[in-house]
Steps between C-alpha positions, in 0.01 A plus 500: 500500500603852420868557566537322837142558615234230502186631333285191543444135426316339211362152566323243287189570708514867392546407136202263506277790604563671164298387200731340246384748235641783715847347559663699220359831623520454878801643678669307782447788741122470448481149645806456722492512877648841579796533737272662758264200500774239473541260791865419562730307731849568629805273469500425874134393513436144613423284195232303686318822585537627143353173372213529750437857383482375142226257600305743719520793256473278189817645349727290279813714523654777702770741391786490749582862586757667722526875545275549197721284278381187323725207593298221343175308506374216713228292335266239642595238242870546583434459872296186434775357278758573770289328767435204271872459430584513871234238571634274224849530650366424847599839637 
């Protein structure tokens, strides 16, 4: 983030691409997914379709954006935990 603008997203997958010896000299901006390449969802998007997109596009998390503003993140593991909890409750 810079002020209120999203600049990009750094994931564990991005970090793993950098040799450990270079961690202290590598800048975040060198390995992050830039805002222009970032795949996002909107707050009104259907969760089932977002989850399907995660599987199809092999993405573990999406920033939730509205009018260029970051509202939050939706992550695959959180969706799975939610579905698991609902199943355990019989919902």
